[in-house]
C-alpha positions in Angstrom: 14.6 -52.4 17.8 15.6 -49.4 19.9 16.5 -49.4 23.5 17.2 -46.3 25.6 18.3 -44.2 22.7 20.8 -46.9 21.4 20.0 -48.9 18.4 20.5 -52.6 18.7 20.2 -54.6 15.5 19.3 -58.2 15.2 20.3 -59.9 12.0 19.0 -63.4 11.3 20.5 -65.6 8.6 18.5 -68.2 6.7 19.5 -70.6 4.0 19.3 -73.9 2.4 21.7 -76.4 4.0 25.3 -76.5 2.8 25.4 -73.0 1.4 28.0 -71.7 3.9 26.1 -69.3 6.1 27.6 -70.6 9.3 31.0 -70.3 7.7 30.3 -66.6 7.0 29.6 -65.9 10.7 32.7 -67.9 11.8 34.9 -66.1 9.2 33.6 -62.7 10.4 34.4 -63.5 14.0 37.8 -65.2 13.6 38.8 -63.4 10.4 39.9 -66.7 8.9 38.1 -69.7 7.3 37.3 -72.3 9.9 38.5 -75.9 9.5 35.5 -77.3 11.3 32.1 -75.8 10.9 29.3 -76.6 13.4 25.7 -77.1 12.2 24.7 -73.9 13.8 26.7 -71.0 15.2 26.0 -69.5 18.6 24.4 -66.1 18.8 27.1 -63.4 18.9 27.1 -59.7 19.4 29.3 -57.3 17.5 30.1 -54.3 19.8 29.2 -50.8 18.6 32.8 -49.5 18.6 33.9 -51.9 15.8 31.0 -51.2 13.4 30.9 -48.3 10.9 27.5 -47.1 12.1 28.4 -47.4 15.8 25.5 -49.7 16.5 25.7 -53.0 18.4 24.6 -55.9 16.2 23.3 -59.3 17.3 23.7 -62.1 14.8 21.5 -65.2 15.1 22.2 -68.3 13.0 19.5 -70.7 11.7 19.8 -73.8 9.6 17.3 -75.2 7.1 17.1 -78.3 9.4 15.3 -76.2 12.0 12.3 -75.4 9.9 10.7 -78.7 10.9 10.9 -80.0 14.3 11.5 -78.6 17.7 13.2 -75.4 16.5 10.2 -74.2 14.5 8.6 -72.1 17.3 12.0 -70.6 18.0 12.2 -69.6 14.4 8.9 -67.6 14.6 10.0 -65.9 17.7 13.3 -64.9 16.2 11.6 -63.5 13.1 9.4 -61.2 15.3 12.6 -59.9 17.0 14.7 -59.5 13.9 15.4 -56.1 12.3 16.9 -57.5 9.1 17.2 -60.9 7.5 20.1 -62.2 5.3 19.0 -65.0 3.0 22.1 -67.0 2.0 22.3 -69.0 -1.2 25.2 -70.7 -3.0 26.2 -69.1 -6.3 27.1 -72.5 -7.8 23.8 -74.2 -6.8 20.8 -73.2 -8.9 18.5 -75.1 -6.5 19.5 -72.9 -3.6 18.8 -69.8 -5.7 15.4 -71.1 -6.7 14.5 -71.7 -3.0 15.0 -68.0 -2.3 11.6 -67.2 -4.0 9.9 -70.6 -3.6 10.6 -71.2 0.1 12.4 -68.6 2.1 10.7 -65.3 1.1 7.2 -66.8 1.4 8.1 -68.3 4.8 9.4 -65.0 6.1 6.4 -63.0 4.8 4.0 -65.5 6.3 5.5 -65.3 9.8 6.0 -61.5 10.0 3.7 -58.5 10.1 2.4 -57.8 6.6 2.1 -54.1 7.4 5.8 -53.7 8.2 7.9 -56.0 6.0 11.4 -56.8 7.3 14.3 -55.7 5.0 16.0 -58.6 3.3 19.6 -59.0 2.1 20.4 -61.6 -0.5 23.8 -63.1 0.1 25.5 -65.2 -2.7 28.2 -67.3 -1.0 31.0 -69.4 -2.4 31.9 -66.9 -5.1 35.4 -68.4 -5.1 34.1 -71.6 -6.7 32.8 -69.9 -9.9 34.1 -67.4 -12.4 30.7 -66.0 -13.3 28.3 -63.8 -11.3 24.8 -64.7 -10.2 23.6 -61.1 -10.5 21.7 -61.7 -13.8 19.6 -64.3 -12.0 19.2 -62.2 -8.8 18.2 -58.8 -10.2 14.8 -60.0 -11.4 14.1 -61.3 -7.9 15.1 -57.9 -6.4 12.8 -56.1 -8.8 10.0 -58.5 -7.9 10.2 -58.1 -4.1 10.5 -54.5 -2.8 11.5 -55.6 0.7 14.9 -56.8 -0.7 17.3 -54.0 0.0 20.4 -55.2 -1.8 22.4 -58.2 -2.9 26.0 -59.0 -2.3 28.3 -61.8 -3.4 31.0 -63.0 -1.0 33.3 -65.9 -0.1 33.7 -67.2 3.4 36.9 -69.0 2.3 38.6 -66.0 0.8 37.0 -63.5 3.3 35.7 -61.6 0.3 33.0 -59.0 1.2 32.4 -60.4 4.7 32.5 -57.1 6.5 30.5 -55.5 3.7 27.8 -58.0 4.1 27.1 -57.0 7.7 27.6 -53.4 6.9 24.8 -53.6 4.3 22.7 -55.4 6.9 23.1 -52.5 9.4 22.5 -50.0 6.6 19.2 -51.8 5.6 17.9 -51.1 9.1 19.3 -47.7 9.8 18.9 -46.3 6.3 16.2 -48.3 4.6 15.4 -47.7 0.9 11.7 -48.7 1.1 10.3 -45.5 2.7 12.3 -43.3 0.3 12.3 -44.9 -3.1 10.0 -46.8 -5.5 12.3 -49.1 -7.6 9.4 -49.9 -10.1 8.8 -46.3 -10.9 12.4 -45.3 -10.3 11.5 -42.2 -8.4 11.1 -41.1 -4.8 7.9 -41.8 -2.9 5.5 -39.0 -2.3 6.0 -39.0 1.5 9.8 -38.6 0.9 9.2 -35.7 -1.6 6.8 -34.0 0.9 9.4 -34.2 3.7 12.3 -33.0 1.6 10.1 -30.1 0.2 9.5 -29.0 3.8 13.2 -29.2 4.5 13.9 -27.1 1.4 11.4 -24.4 2.4 12.9 -24.2 5.9 16.4 -23.9 4.5 15.3 -21.3 2.0 15.8 -18.4 4.5 14.8 -15.6 2.1 11.9 -17.5 0.5 13.1 -16.8 -3.0 12.7 -20.5 -4.1 16.5 -20.9 -4.5 19.2 -22.2 -2.1 22.1 -19.8 -2.6 25.6 -20.6 -1.5 25.1 -19.2 2.0 21.9 -21.2 2.5 23.5 -24.4 1.1 26.4 -24.0 3.5 24.0 -23.4 6.4 22.1 -26.6 5.4 25.4 -28.6 5.0 26.6 -27.4 8.4 23.3 -28.1 10.1 23.1 -31.7 8.8 26.7 -32.8 8.5 28.5 -30.4 10.9 30.8 -29.1 8.1 30.5 -26.5 5.3 31.1 -27.3 1.7 34.2 -25.9 0.0 33.5 -23.5 -2.9 34.7 -26.0 -5.5 32.5 -28.7 -4.0 29.5 -26.4 -4.2 30.2 -25.8 -7.9 30.6 -29.5 -8.5 27.2 -30.2 -7.0 25.5 -27.6 -9.1 27.3 -28.8 -12.2 26.0 -32.3 -11.7 22.5 -30.9 -11.5 23.0 -28.7 -14.6 24.1 -31.7 -16.6 21.0 -33.7 -15.8 18.2 -31.1 -15.8 17.6 -27.7 -17.2 15.7 -26.1 -14.3 17.7 -27.5 -11.4 19.9 -24.5 -11.0 18.7 -20.9 -11.2 20.6 -17.7 -10.6 23.6 -19.8 -9.4 21.4 -21.4 -6.7 19.7 -24.8 -6.3 16.0 -24.9 -7.0 13.5 -27.3 -5.4 13.6 -29.6 -8.4 17.4 -29.7 -8.3 17.3 -30.4 -4.5 15.0 -33.3 -5.0 17.1 -34.6 -8.0 20.2 -34.7 -5.8 18.6 -36.9 -3.2 17.1 -39.1 -5.9 20.7 -39.5 -7.2 22.0 -40.3 -3.8 19.4 -43.1 -3.3 20.0 -44.5 -6.8 23.7 -44.7 -6.1 23.2 -46.5 -2.8 24.0 -43.4 -0.7 20.6 -43.2 0.9 22.3 -42.7 4.3 22.9 -39.1 3.2 19.1 -38.6 2.7 18.3 -40.3 6.0 20.8 -38.0 7.8 19.0 -35.0 6.5 15.6 -36.3 7.3 16.5 -37.3 10.9 18.2 -34.0 11.5 14.9 -32.3 10.7 12.9 -34.5 13.0 11.7 -37.4 10.9 11.4 -41.0 11.9 11.7 -44.2 9.9 8.1 -43.8 8.6 8.9 -40.2 7.5 6.7 -38.7 10.2 7.9 -36.0 12.6 8.7 -37.7 15.9 6.8 -36.9 19.1 10.1 -36.1 20.8 10.8 -33.5 18.1 7.4 -31.9 18.1 6.7 -32.0 21.8 9.9 -31.6 23.8 9.7 -31.9 27.6 8.7 -28.6 29.3 7.9 -28.5 33.0 5.4 -25.8 34.0 4.9 -25.5 37.8 1.4 -24.5 39.1 0.4 -20.8 39.0 3.0 -20.1 36.3 2.4 -19.0 32.8 4.2 -19.5 29.5 5.5 -16.7 27.2 7.7 -16.5 24.2 11.2 -15.1 24.8 13.1 -12.6 22.9 14.8 -15.1 20.5 11.5 -16.6 19.7 10.0 -13.2 18.7 13.1 -12.6 16.6 12.6 -15.9 14.8 8.8 -15.3 14.2 9.7 -11.8 13.0 12.1 -13.3 10.4 9.4 -15.8 9.3 6.9 -12.9 8.9 9.4 -10.9 6.9 10.3 -13.9 4.8 6.6 -14.3 3.6 5.5 -10.7 3.5 6.5 -10.3 -0.1 4.7 -7.0 -0.8 6.2 -5.4 2.4 2.8 -4.0 3.5 3.3 -5.3 7.1 0.3 -7.7 6.7 -0.1 -11.2 5.5 -2.5 -11.7 2.6 -4.4 -15.0 2.4 -1.9 -16.3 -0.2 1.1 -15.2 1.9 -0.4 -16.9 5.0 -1.0 -20.0 3.0 2.6 -20.0 1.8 3.8 -19.5 5.4 1.9 -22.6 6.5 3.0 -24.9 3.7 5.5 -26.5 6.1 2.6 -27.6 8.2 0.6 -30.8 7.6 -2.6 -28.8 8.1 -3.8 -25.2 8.3 -3.4 -24.2 11.9 -5.2 -20.8 11.9 -8.9 -20.7 11.1 -11.0 -17.6 10.1 -11.7 -16.9 13.8 -8.0 -15.7 14.1 -8.9 -12.7 12.0 -11.4 -11.7 14.7 -8.9 -12.4 17.6 -6.0 -10.1 16.6 -5.5 -6.8 14.8 -6.1 -6.8 11.0 -5.9 -4.1 8.4 -8.8 -2.6 6.4 -8.8 -5.6 4.1 -9.1 -8.0 7.0 -5.5 -9.3 6.6 -3.5 -10.1 9.8 -1.0 -7.4 10.5 2.5 -7.8 11.9 1.2 -6.9 15.4 -1.7 -9.3 15.0 0.6 -12.1 13.9 2.8 -11.8 17.0 -0.3 -11.4 19.1 -1.7 -14.7 17.9 1.6 -16.5 18.6 1.6 -15.0 22.1 -2.0 -16.2 22.6 -1.2 -19.7 21.5 1.8 -19.8 23.9 -0.2 -18.6 26.8 -3.2 -20.8 26.3 -1.7 -24.0 24.8 2.1 -24.1 25.0 2.2 -27.7 23.6 0.6 -26.6 20.4 3.0 -23.7 20.2 5.9 -26.1 20.5 4.4 -28.2 17.7 4.0 -25.1 15.5 7.6 -24.0 16.1 8.7 -27.5 15.3 7.0 -27.4 11.9 8.7 -24.0 11.2 12.1 -25.5 12.2 12.9 -23.2 15.1 15.4 -25.5 16.8 17.3 -26.0 13.5 17.4 -22.4 12.3 18.4 -21.1 15.8 20.6 -24.1 16.5 18.8 -25.0 19.7 18.3 -28.4 21.3 14.6 -28.1 21.0 11.7 -25.6 20.7 11.5 -25.5 24.5 14.4 -23.0 24.3 11.8 -20.5 22.9 9.6 -20.6 25.9 9.9 -18.6 29.2 8.1 -20.0 32.2 7.1 -17.1 34.5 7.6 -17.3 38.2 4.7 -18.1 40.5 2.1 -15.3 40.7 2.3 -15.4 44.5 5.9 -14.3 44.4 5.0 -11.4 42.1 2.4 -10.3 44.7 4.9 -10.6 47.6 7.6 -8.6 45.7 5.0 -6.2 44.3 6.5 -6.4 40.9 6.3 -8.7 37.9 8.4 -9.7 34.9 5.5 -11.0 33.0 4.5 -9.6 29.6 1.1 -11.2 29.1 -1.9 -10.6 31.3 -5.3 -12.1 31.1 -8.6 -10.3 31.6 -11.9 -12.3 31.8 -15.0 -10.5 30.6 -18.2 -11.4 32.4 -21.7 -10.1 31.8 -25.3 -11.0 31.0 -26.3 -11.8 27.5 -26.5 -8.7 25.3 -24.4 -6.6 27.6 -21.8 -5.8 25.0 -19.0 -8.3 25.9 -18.2 -9.1 22.2 -18.2 -5.5 21.3 -15.8 -4.7 24.1 -13.4 -7.4 22.8 -13.6 -6.2 19.2 -13.2 -2.6 20.2 -9.8 -3.6 21.7 -8.8 -4.5 18.2 -9.7 -1.1 16.9 -13.1 -2.0 15.4 -16.1 0.2 15.9 -19.7 -1.0 15.8 -20.0 -0.7 12.0 -17.0 -3.0 11.4 -18.2 -5.5 14.1 -21.5 -5.9 12.3 -19.6 -7.4 9.3 -18.3 -10.3 11.4 -20.0 -13.6 10.5 -21.4 -15.5 13.5 -19.4 -18.7 12.7 -16.2 -16.7 12.6 -16.8 -15.2 16.0 -14.0 -15.4 18.6 -14.2 -15.5 22.3 -10.6 -14.1 22.6 -9.0 -10.8 21.7 -5.3 -10.0 22.2 -3.3 -6.9 21.5 -0.7 -4.6 23.1 -1.2 -1.9 25.7 1.4 0.5 27.1 1.8 0.9 30.8 4.3 3.6 31.9 6.1 3.2 28.6 6.3 -0.6 28.8 4.6 -2.7 26.0 2.5 -5.5 27.5 0.0 -7.9 26.0 -3.5 -7.9 27.3 -5.6 -11.0 26.6 -9.3 -10.6 26.8 -11.5 -13.7 27.2 -15.3 -13.6 27.0 -16.8 -15.9 29.5 -20.2 -17.5 28.6 -22.9 -16.1 30.9 -23.6 -19.3 32.7 -23.7 -17.9 36.3 -24.0 -21.2 38.2 -21.2 -23.1 36.3 -18.1 -20.9 36.1 -15.1 -23.2 35.9 -11.6 -22.6 37.4 -10.5 -21.5 33.9 -13.2 -18.9 33.9 -12.0 -17.5 37.2 -8.3 -17.8 36.7 -7.1 -14.4 35.4 -5.2 -11.3 36.4 -8.1 -8.9 36.3 -11.9 -9.2 36.0 -14.1 -7.0 33.9 -17.8 -7.0 34.8 -19.8 -5.6 31.9 -23.4 -4.3 32.0 -25.7 -2.5 29.5 -26.8 0.9 30.8 -29.9 0.8 28.6 -31.0 -2.6 30.1 -32.5 -2.3 33.6 -31.7 -6.0 34.4 -28.2 -6.1 33.1 -26.2 -4.9 36.2 -27.8 -7.6 38.5 -25.6 -10.3 36.8 -22.5 -8.3 37.5 -23.4 -7.7 41.2 -24.2 -11.3 41.9 -21.1 -12.6 40.0 -18.8 -10.2 42.0 -20.3 -11.2 45.4 -20.2 -14.9 44.6 -16.8 -15.3 43.0 -14.6 -12.2 43.4 -15.6 -10.3 46.6 -13.2 -12.3 48.8 -10.5 -12.9 46.1 -7.4 -10.8 45.4 -8.2 -10.5 41.8 -8.8 -6.8 40.9 -12.2 -6.0 39.3 -13.5 -3.2 37.1 -17.1 -2.5 36.2 -17.8 -1.3 32.7 -20.9 0.6 31.7 -21.3 -0.3 28.0 -23.4 1.4 25.4 -22.8 4.8 27.0 -24.1 6.5 23.9 -27.6 5.3 24.7 -30.0 6.7 27.4 -29.2 5.4 30.8 -32.0 3.7 32.7 -32.3 2.8 36.4 -31.0 -0.7 37.2 -33.4 -3.1 39.0 -31.0 -3.8 41.8 -31.0 -2.8 45.5 -28.0 -0.5 44.9 -27.1 1.7 41.9 -23.9 0.7 40.1 -22.1 3.7 41.7 -23.3 2.9 45.2 -22.4 -0.7 44.7 -18.8 0.3 43.8 -18.6 2.6 46.8 -19.8 -0.1 49.1 -17.2 -2.6 47.8 -14.4 -0.1 47.4 -14.3 -0.4 43.6 -13.7 2.5 41.4 -16.8 3.8 39.7 -18.3 2.2 36.6 -16.3 3.2 33.5 -18.5 4.4 30.6 -17.7 2.8 27.3 -19.1 2.6 23.8 -18.0 1.2 20.5 -20.6 3.1 18.5 -18.1 5.7 17.2 -17.1 7.0 13.8 -13.4 6.1 14.3 -11.7 3.4 16.3 -13.0 3.2 19.9 -10.9 4.8 22.7 -8.5 2.4 24.2 -7.7 4.1 27.5 -9.9 1.6 29.4 -7.7 -1.2 28.3 -4.6 0.6 29.5 -6.3 0.9 32.9 -7.1 -2.8 32.9 -3.5 -3.7 32.1 -2.3 -1.4 34.9 -4.6 -3.1 37.4 -3.4 -6.6 36.2 0.2 -5.5 36.6 -0.2 -3.9 40.0 -3.0 -5.5 41.9 -1.6 -4.7 45.3 -1.9 -1.0 44.6 -5.7 -1.4 45.3 -5.2 -2.6 48.9 -4.9 0.5 51.0 -6.5 0.6 54.4 -8.4 3.9 54.4 -11.6 4.6 56.1 -14.8 4.2 54.2 -15.6 8.0 54.3 -12.2 9.0 53.0 -12.2 6.3 50.4 -15.6 7.4 49.1 -14.4 11.0 48.9 -11.4 9.9 46.9 -13.7 8.0 44.5 -15.9 11.0 44.0 -12.9 13.2 43.2 -11.3 10.6 41.0 -14.5 10.3 39.0 -14.0 13.9 37.9 -10.3 13.6 37.5 -8.6 12.5 34.3 -5.2 11.3 35.4 -2.8 8.7 33.8 -3.3 6.1 36.5 -6.7 4.5 36.9 -6.3 2.7 40.2 -7.3 5.7 42.4 -5.5 4.0 45.4 -1.8 4.5 44.7 0.2 7.4 46.1 0.1 9.2 42.9 -3.7 9.2 42.6 -4.2 10.0 46.3 -1.9 13.1 46.1 -3.6 14.2 42.9 -7.0 14.0 44.6 -5.7 15.7 47.7 -4.3 18.6 45.8 -7.6 19.0 44.0 -10.0 18.5 46.9 -12.2 21.4 48.0 -10.6 21.7 51.5 -7.1 22.3 50.2 -8.4 24.7 47.6 -10.2 26.8 50.2 -7.2 26.9 52.5 -5.0 27.9 49.6 -7.4 30.7 48.6 -7.6 32.1 52.2 -3.8 32.1 52.6 -3.4 33.8 49.2 -5.9 36.5 50.2 -4.3 37.0 53.6 -0.9 37.7 52.1 -2.3 40.1 49.5 -4.5 41.9 51.9 -1.7 42.3 54.6 -1.0 45.9 55.4 2.6 46.7 54.4 4.2 50.0 54.9 6.8 51.6 52.6 9.4 51.0 55.3 8.7 47.2 55.4 9.2 47.0 51.6 12.5 48.8 51.9 13.7 46.7 54.9 16.4 44.1 53.8 15.4 41.8 56.7 12.0 41.4 55.2 13.3 40.3 51.8 15.8 38.0 53.5 13.0 36.2 55.4 11.0 36.0 52.2 13.9 34.5 50.2 14.7 31.9 52.9 11.0 30.9 53.1 10.8 30.5 49.3 13.9 28.4 49.2 12.6 26.1 52.0 9.3 25.8 50.2 11.0 24.9 46.9 13.3 22.3 48.5 10.3 20.6 50.2 8.3 20.7 47.0 11.1 19.2 45.0 11.6 16.4 47.6 7.9 15.6 47.6 7.9 15.6 43.7 10.8 13.1 43.7 9.1 10.8 46.2 5.9 10.8 44.2 7.8 10.1 41.0 9.6 7.2 42.5 6.4 5.7 43.9 4.7 6.1 40.6 
């Protein structure tokens, strides 16, 4: 059993009386044959620092006399606690050998769990009394019972193979043969082959089906903390060449050769080598990936999000390049299937193709591939850790766990206080009545017009869309989520986002009412920025059956006016609206300026006719743009210009040097002030 990360092994010894099993224990402890042997030795513990495997071992002695009588309940309890059992027989006593199969093995199997047989070690004692070996008699027994790990002959009197006996007992627990190898068929079990195949594919860094010398050295260093010498590498490949024809190809080890080597290790009793490899790649004693490996501890405080860091993106890029064999920057169905062969199941369904960008053939592009990983990390970081575990991230990048690939962002409140953010992923929830064009708005973000959207099957529909948007030269991910139009039951997940998009159909007179009610109920008093989208702008606009028109509603609640949008285009729909949404998500505080209602409405009217880079209409950049373009400033500028041109100047004035000096000074001052204002605006922007 295991305790606190340390392995403590309990070894029980059973035997017919007078076979010398107590003498074996006494000889191990005292390193000499005892003159007087008690009926039963006391339980002893061998410290970890004196054992080859560095594992503490508890040895419990039982005699055949305890099977009947008061010790019988104690025997059953000890069997349940044992990790390995040594059955001792006397090599010069045929009756004790017969009792191994007629009494002891049936007794042990009857009192232990049938689903998890304990490993057994057959120990032939008193080898000093005979000149022949009992192995010819024991080998058929070993072939009959798969739970028998090994057999060893020893002598308590001559101290022969005493230490080896308990080493094999430890080895039977730490490196059992049963899960790896089938002695009847003389080949590895399917579960072991499956695990080693995954290890081979992870170690095959260029995905050419061969482990070259560099990959073999990386594998050796990863598992055993030391590289192989060039001659040792050649010796390994020569062993494979002598035993099979297709084990070595292009001076590299193939999958068949890799599996053959581990079969050879197991057959030669070196299965600890195979177990070292398996455990390094996250497998437990049942050849299943451990929960600790797949789901390392990762603490995520409230109001924080999870993103992939730079090293994780580099790793995922290498995985993509490894499987993109035709170098078309997209993964075909076969390439995607090959990528996920290291998974126990297919993690991505057909809906993923409608969640991220694809090419004309519907294959996931490089950008879409990274976007899907970003989406998984943001929505379900535990699943992302699991997926990275299957791909072997912690092994390839030599990290303690997959948690090293995750960045936990700081609290959103701190971003609002500092008015800046380091986040790279922003979430936008899309709300609207049925038929308002929410799904079309999502698919348009992926570059699909109405004609391509109509080819999407209903069962493959996705409620998410994610891609990149550039804000002031910075690449950010915008995650769109379509919220089901159940107005009375919006959950916290439906409301938790960075920006809200309220969508209505301009051709449906009752479509805007849903947006207005949703805004007033959920978002009017929140700090989440909102934008209203007027979809299907290619159709005839009808009057909305609401007390206020969409434009008046926006003016009243200090929102920028409804943004027209349509996906019924010949080419890919325009993506400017998504850049505006990302900008609002990144800088929500830029919307909180305390201007009077009249001035604010004037700015909104001007901004509706202005096509500037920023869509917020409330930052300093937008305000100055609107101010420079407002009618008042234009009229003042026109009058001043006319006054200067119409001013009566005499020929004497034009020849006067003082006049030109004053004009030069004035122009210089104006230029300096203009440059200072330009720098201030640029810094604010």
